[in-house]
N, C-alpha and C positions, 0 to 999 in steps of 0.2 A: 728323406723325401718320399712322398707317397707315390705309388705306382699308378695312380689314377689322376686324370684331369676330368673336368666336367664333360668334355667331349668324349673321352674314352669311356667314362662311366655310362653315358647315354648309349654309346655304340655297343658296349658289352650287354647292357640290358636289352637292347633291341634284338641282339642275336640270341640271348638266352630265353626270352619269353616264348612260350608255345602258343599257337593259335587257339582261341577259345572255340568250344563246340559250335556255337551259333555264328561265329565270325571267323571265317577261314583265313583271312589275311592277318599277317603279323602286324603288331602295332608299331608306330613310330614314337620313339622316346626322346625327350629332351630333358636336360638337367640344368638347373640354374640356382643361384643364391639370391635371397631377398628377405629383408625384415628378419634377420637373425635365424634363418632356417634354410634347410636344403629342400628344394622343390623338384619334383619329377613329374613331367606331363606325358601321359601316354595317349596317343591319338588312335582311334579305331574308326573304321569306315561305317559301322552300323551300330545302332543302339541295342544293347543286350537286355535280357530280363534281369530282375533283381538278383537272382541266384548267380547268373553268369557275371554280373557286375561284382558281386562279392568275391567270386573266384578270381577275377582279374586283379582286384586289389590284393587278395591273399598271395597270389603268385608273384605280383610285382614287389610286394613287401619282402617276401622270402628271398627273392633273387637279389634285391637291393641289399638286404642284411648280409647275404653271403658275400657280395662283392666288398662291402665295407669291412667285414670281419677279416677277409684275407688280405686286403690292400689298404685299409684305412680310409680316411676322408680324402677327397680330391685335393689337389694342391691349392686350389682357389679357396677351399673351405678350412684351411689350416687354422685361421684365426678363430673360427667358431669354437674350437676345443680349448682355447687359451684359458678360459675361466670356468669351464663346466664340463662335467662328464656326460651330460645329457644333451643330445642334439635333436631339436625338433625336425621332423621330416613330414612333409605334406605330399601326398600322392594325388594326382588329378586325372580323372577319366574324361576325355574330350572326344566329341565326334568331329570328323574332319570338315564337315560342311557347316559347322556351327561356330560362332565366335567365342562363346563362353564354355568353360568346362561343365560337364554334366553333374559331376559329384566329386567330393573330396574325401580322402581317408587320411587320418593323422596317426602318427605313432612317434615314439621317442627311441632313438638309437643311442646306446651308451658306448662311449669310447672304450670302456673296460671290457665290452664284449669282443672287441677287435682282436685281431691275431697277435698284435704286439704284446697285449696283456698276457697272452698264453705262453708265447715263446721268447719274449725278451726283445732285444733290438734286432729287427729283421735286417737292418742295413748292414750288419756285420757279416751276413751270409753271402756267399757268392751268387751272382745273378745267373741262375740256371732256369730251365723250363722243366715242367713236369706235367703229367696228365692226371686228371682227377675226375671221379664221378660225383655229381652234385648230391648233397644229402636229400633224403626223402622229404616231401612236404610235411609240415607240422600238422598232425591230425587232432591236436587239442582244440576243442571248440573255442572260437573267439568270443570275447565279451560282447554282449548284445548292444552295448552303447558305443558310439552314437548310432542313429539310424543309417541304413545302408546307403541312402541317396541324400546325404546331407548337402545342403546348398553351399556353394562356394562363396565366401565373403567377397564383397565388391573390392575391398582394398587388395585382395590377393589376385583378383582377375586382372588388375592392371599390370602385374608382373608376368602374366601369362598370355597377353594379347599382343604379339609382335606384328609390326607391319611387314617385317621380313625376318628371316631366321638370324641373320648376322646382327641386325640391330637389337633383336631380342636378347641374344646371348651377350652382346656387348653391354647393354644397359644393366642386365641383372648381374653380370660379373662385377660391376662397380658397386654392388650393394652388399659386399662382404662386410660382416660386422661380428662383434663378439657375441656369442649366443648366451642368452639369459638362462639361468637355471629354471627348470620347469618343476612345479610342485604337483601338477595333476598327473594322474595315471594315463598311460597311452590309450587313445581312443581308436577303435578298430571297427570295421564293418563286420556284420554277421556273415559267417561263411559256412557253407555245406562242405565240411572237410573231406567227406568221403568222395565227393565229386572232384574236389581239388586234388586229392591223392591220385585219382584215376587220371586226371589231366596231367599230373606231374610225371607219370611214369615214362612217357617218351622223352621228356626233357631230361630226366635223370641219366639217360644213357649218353648224353653229350659229354665231351671232354673239354678241359680247360687247360691252356698253356699259361704258366706264370713264369716269373723270373727266378724263383728261388727253389733249388733242388732240395736243399736240406729242410726247408719249410714244408715242401710238398710231402717228403717222406714222413715227417712227424704229423703234419696237419691232416694227411689223408686218413690216418688211423683215428686221430682225436675228433676231427670234425664230423666224420661219418658216424663214429660210434657214440660220441658224447655231446654233439651240438644240441640235439633235441632235449636231453635232460638238463644240460647246463643252462640253456636259455629259458627254461621254464621259470615262472615267477617264484622268487624267494627260495631258490635252490641253494644258493651260497650267500654267505655274509648276512648283513642285516636285511630284514624284510620291511622295507619302507612301505610296501603296499598295505600291510596290516596297520602300520602306524598312521598312514594317510587315511585309511578307511575308518579307523577309530576316531581320528580328529574330525573327519567329514561327518561321521555318524553323530558324534557328540554335538557338532555345530548344528546339524539338522534338528536334533532333539531339543537344543536350546531354544529353537523358535517356538516351541510349544509351551514355554513357561509363562508367557504374558499374553493371555487372551487371544490365541491365534484365530484367524478367520478361517472359514471353510476352504478358501483357496490355499492358505498356508498349510492346512492339514494335507491337502492333495500334494502340494510341493514337497513336504517332508516325507510323505509316503514314497514319492518318486525318487527322492534323494536316497532314502534307505534302500530301496531296491537297487539303485546304482551301486551303493556300497557293497551290498551282498553280491551282486554280479561281478564286481571287481575282485572279490576274494575267491570266487568259485574256481578260477583257473589254477590256483595254487595246488600242485600235484600231491598225491599221497606220499611220495617219497621225500617231500620237503620237510625239514625239521620244524617248520612252522604250520604244518597241515592241521594238527590238532587245535592249535591256537586259533587258526583261521576259522575252523569249523565252529569253535565256541563263539567267536564273534558273530559268525553267520547266524547261529542259532539264536543269539541274543537279539540281533536286529530283526530277524524273521518274526520273533515273537512280538516285537513292537509293530512290525508291518501288519500282523494279524489284528492287533488291537486297533490300529489305524483303520483297517478295513471295517471293523465294527463301528468306529466313529463315522466313517463315510456312509455306511449303510444306514446308520441312525439319521444322519443328515439328509439322506435321500428320502427317508420316510417323512422327515420334517418338511422337506420341500414339497413333497406330494400333498401333505396335509394343508400346507399354506396355499398351494395352488387351487385345491378344491374349495377352500374357504373364501375365495375371491368373490366379490360382488354379492354379499348376502342381501336379503334372507334366503335360506334354503329349507327344503323339507326336512323333516326329522331324520329320514333315512340318510340324507346327505351328511347331516351333522354327525350321525353315528359312524359313517364311513370315515369322516375326518378324525373323529375321536380314536378310531381304531388305528389310524396311521400314527397319531401321537403316542398311543400306548406302545406301539411297536418300537418307535424311536426311543422311548423311555426304557423299555425292557432291554434294548441293546446297550444303552449307556450304563444301565445298572450292572451289566455283566462285565464291565471294564474293571480289571483288577486294580486295587490300590497301589500295587507295585509299578503300574505302568506310568510312563512319562506323560500320558495324556489323561491321567486320572483327574487332575484338577480341572482340566478343560471339560471332561465328561461331567464332573460335578456341577460346574457352572451351567452347562447346557441342560443338565437334569432339572435344575431349578427353573430355567427358562421354559423348557418343554412342559413341565408340570403346570406352570402358570397358564400356558396356552391351553392345555387340556381342561383346566378348571374353567377357563373362559368359554370353551366350547360346550362343556357340560352345563355351564350357567345360562347358556342360550335358552334352555328349556325351563329355566326358573321363572317364576311368576313376577309380574310387575310389583306385587306387594313386597316380595323379598328385596327387590331393587330399591323401592322407596324406603324400606326399613334401613337399608345400608346407608342411603343418603341422609336420613335423619340422624343416624348415629354419627356420621361424619360431621355434621353441623354441630352437634352437641359437644363432640370431642374438641373441635376447633375452638368453640366458645370457651370451654374450660381451659384449653391450652393458652389462649390469649390472656385470660385473667391471671393465671399462675405466672406467666412470663412477666407481667407488669409489676408484680409484687415480690418476685423471687429474690431472696437474700441469702440463699445457701445452696449448696450442691444438691441437697435432697429436693428442694423445691424446683430447681431447674430440671432435675431428672423426672419429676412428675410432669412438668410442662412438656418435656420432650416426649414422654410416653403418650400424652394426650394428642400431640400433633402427629405422632407416628400412627396412632389409631385413626385419626381423621383422614390422613392420606391413604392409609390402607383401606378404609371403608370406601372411599371414592374409587380406588383402583379396582375394587371387587365388583363394582357395578358393571354388568355386562353390556357390551355394545348391542344396540337394537332395542333397548328398553326405553321407556319414557324418561327415566331418571338419568339416562346416559348423557344427554346433551348438557344438562345442568352440571353434572359431575365434571364433564370435560372443561367447562368454563371455570369451575372452582379449583380444579386440580393444580394448575400452575401457581395460583396464589397460595394454596396450602403447601405445596412443595417449597416455595420460596420462604414461607414462614417456618416450615420445618427445618430448612437449611440454616436459617438464622438461629433458631433455638438450639439446633444440634451443635453449631459452632460455639455458642456461648456455653453450652453444657460441657463441651470438651475443654474449654478454657477453665471452667470451674473445677473439672476433674484434675487438670494439670496443677491448678493453684492449690487444691487440697493436698495433692501428692507432695508437692514441694514444701508446703507449709508444715505438714506433719513429719516429713523427713528432717526438716530443719530443727523442729522441736525435739525429735528423737536424738539427733546428733548432739544437740546442746546438753541433753540429759546425760548422754554417754560421756561427754567432755567433763561435766561436773563430777561424775563418778570417778573418772581417771585422775582428776585433780586431787580428790580425797585420798587416793592411793599413791600420790606423789609420782604418777606415771605421766610426766609432762609431755613426752613425745606423742603419746596417744591422745592426750588432752588437746594438744595443738591441732592434730589431724582432724579431730572431731569438731573443734570450733571452726576450722576452715570449711569443712563440709557443711556445717550448719549455716555459716554465712553465705556460702555459695548457693545452697538450696533456697535460702530466704530471698536472695536477689533474683532468683528465677521465677518467682511468683508473678504471673502476668497482671498488668494493670486492669482496672475495671472488673475486678472479681471480688467476691465476698471476703476473701482472705488477704487482699492486698494491703488494706490499711493496718490490719493486725500485724502483718509481716514487717511493715516499715518501722513499727515500734520496736520490734525485736532486733533489727539490723544493728542499731547503735549499741544495744546491750551486748550483742555477740561480738561486735568489733572490739569493744573495750575488753571483754573477757579473753579474746584471742591475743590481744597485745600483752596482757598480764601473763597469760600462759606461755607465750613466746619468750618473755623476759625470764620467767621461772625456768624454762627449758634451757636457756643460755647459762643461767646460774648452775643448774644441775649438771650441765656438761662441763663447766669449769670446775665444779666441785669434784667430779670424777677425776679430772686431771690433777687436782691439788691434793687428793686423798693421801698419796704416799708421803708428800711433804708434811701434811698435817699430822699423820701418824708418827713421823719422825720427831716433829716438834713437841708433840704432847707426851711422848714416851709411853712406857708401859710398866706394869708390875710396881715394884717399890719406887721406881723412878718416874711414875706417871705424874705429869703436871697438869693435864687437862684431858677432857673428852670432847669429841666433835661429832656432829651430825647435821643433816640438812632437814629443815622443817619449814613447811609453808613457803617453799622457794627461798629460804634463807639459810646460811651456814651459821650454826651456833656452836660456840666453844664454852664449855662449862669448866671453870678453873678449879683446881684442887685447893683446899683450905691452906692458907699461908701464901700460896702463889697469887690468889686473888687480891689479897691486900697489897702485896708487893707490886703487882701489875697496876693496880688502881693508883698507887702512889706515883708510879712512873708516868702515867698519862695525865695526872692531875697537875695543873699549873702550880708552881711553888707557892704563891701566895695563898692558895686554897688547900694546901696539904695539911693533914692533921698528924700530930706526932704518933707514930706507931712503932712498937718494938719489932724489928725485922732483922733476922740474922743475916750476916754478910753473905753466907752461902746462898740462902734463899733469894736474897736481893740480886745476886749475880745471875742465878739461874732464871729469875723472873725477867731480868733485862735481856738475857739471851732469847728467852721465849718470845718476848715482845718484838725483838729484832726479826725472828723467824716468821712470826705472824705477819709483820709488816711486809716482809719480802714475798711471802705467799700471796698476800692480797694484791701486791703490785704486779707480780709476775703473771697472775692468772686473772687480773682485773675482777677480783672476787671480793665483795663486801663481807666482812666477818663481824658477828655480834658476840660480845664477851659477857658472860654471866658469872657471878660469884658462886661460892660453894653452896649458898642457900638458894640459888636460882634467881637472884635479883639481877636485873640488867645493869651492866656497868657502862659499856660504851660500844660503839659500832665503828669499825675501821672502813673508811670509804676511799678506795684507790684514787678516784678522780680528784679528791681533796688532799690526798697524800697525808692523811691524818685521821685521828679519832674524833668522833663527835658523841656527845651525851644523848 
């Protein structure tokens, strides 16, 4: 059972807090639970400066951490720690004559920081009292995020606005819930630690009576001597701060991959600064200090590059603002050009290794085009008219080529003409006599360019699939000649697949349709031969046994053109031929009884091999003449 309740925790904090330099009166403290967090409200009679406000939050956080570490969570908050080690804590600074809190400060208290995690089960020790001096204020600089006077969300104000103290405590006590695990790093206000240390000295002399004598004897030494180092980030165990920082930094940089806006650049820069600031408090004695410094150095380099991008964008904005409402005198245009050159120069300095390099390259193209437009303002009307005439000629040629194009090469030529036409119109500078006509033609030309570009892409795809299909078919035929049926089947399938992917309404489509039927037939034959080859591999031992070897060899076997061929030895060929020939058609032939018996046994084995492996076998005599084919599906020989 915890030694605290919400009321006793509030009482202890009220007693422990020292008056602030500008506010002589000690604050009134209230504690409550609401929305899965522990809330502490400190009411002061007067408004402090930002520095004093930061000191107030720092002092309140340290005193609260101390009470939680030695006594654990209040009884009412026991369920908050049921599913997580991280307990959200919100501290509120409120003026007594105002309805709403002035500022909020958030942090996370980990149950593992508590006293029980250090000493074991405190309930097993006898309830005694002891006196202890508070630990000195932490002088490590706080993270600069969030701002010192962050506004309090409206949904939290409802939990902090009582009609009377009893109802306020009663309502918030009913809001106990299981705390959700927090992924974010603790947020704290910026603190002048030197002043807080000075403020904490009188308070450190106070003594505290607790219930546990044994805990006091051990805790007095450990808490005073080691609380500071032990509670620094990443001192023990895993360093989630680095892991979180790397995830946050990577997520921020991911926003730069797809044409980020200037606002996104600013946001990413701010996010990376937050990542760096969250890593700076990791102390030099932490085993993760070097790793943290490496991460800081990496993200700081990206911040510097983003600063370059932002500066370039600033120059671009300045140039754009100066160029408003033309025409301008030549001096003004030269000033504008100088801003564009400055922006371009900054972007050109961005390293290719930077995450914003692609963005810088995109903006470089854009800014250089703007600079060309500005410089083109001083060009003569004659140059503008020449560009307009070139655009008209290129568009006329592109139209003619697109109407008769029947190959990829012709579509490529038409596309090039339309690209030239659009490019010439885009080059005509605003403010010239030809500009108005160019602006009327440009949408039409871009639409035509889009149509030709789409068809050209289809023709490229069609050519690619067509020639891949033809190439795969050639490979398949080569593998068939080498009796490599597996590779032949694979290439026929690829050829058929590529042929079917040729888009309709392209120059290669009709040609491909004629190939598909040919490829399908070839694939079927190759698959059949592959099956025979596979069965032949299985039947080889049986065929070798049946044919024999040396002086006892009765036949030789091989696979040829997807067929299994057996060449019979002289004598056996006549005997086998007699056996498979119907009696009325047999011719008298002198065959020894031994050869006849062996030929009949060979015939039996051949039949069994064919049946067992579903393998057709072709028989040839000693002179290479075809005798018969055994077909398992007919269970017999055919001539």
